[in-house]
C-alpha angles and dihedrals in degrees: 000000000000111000128196124215119274108259104179113182095216140025114279091253089066094065126076114237118240108230097198140013114217096155141037104204122200118209137173129217089233091228127136120233095242107056100057093213102121101020100127141043088247091056089053092044091052092051094046093048103036101032102029096033093229126155091246141329109320097230130075093213135018122198111208124207093265090056095255111148109219123195119242121173116354108283091236094056134088110267132205107236111105121026110239094015105064094097091065106027139088111213125213122181128199115207108239130022102146138083124228090276092055095252119138113273129173095226099144120142127242088248090056092050091050093048092045092051093049095043095047092045091053094044092045090056095041095050097046100264103298123186114282110217142159122243089249090058088075093069097259118145094246138106089222120169090016095229137064104266095191092055090049096045101040097076091044092050091046091052092048092048092048089051087057091053096252 
């Protein structure tokens, strides 16, 4: 997995610590691959901070189209990805996920899928095997992340569990 360099916007004392992790939530930036508007973690951070008025980017990790995993908020902190579930969720965003009309589209690259699989697998083990869900699985009227996370994750989880003798 290719990792970027942590680029936290504020000192650690500014963020609220997350006391538990019940969910790993997958998001998309809802950007199409042609316009170049939300192509990087820094683009998303700028929008979240300047337009939304948030402390920092809402996600803990952003996976760019080349598969580079960029750091967002500190992984131990409360994110801003799903209202009512930020206190117990780790948030991962894939750049992309929309067509030119803004409709949900599973347009992620092979490099993004590889990075997502590795990152979620590591986080799932590190945080005690939380649920892995898409943003849309929380009943919000969005396509995010533009694919069915449970269908994608289930065979990976089953293989990991089998490898542990379960």
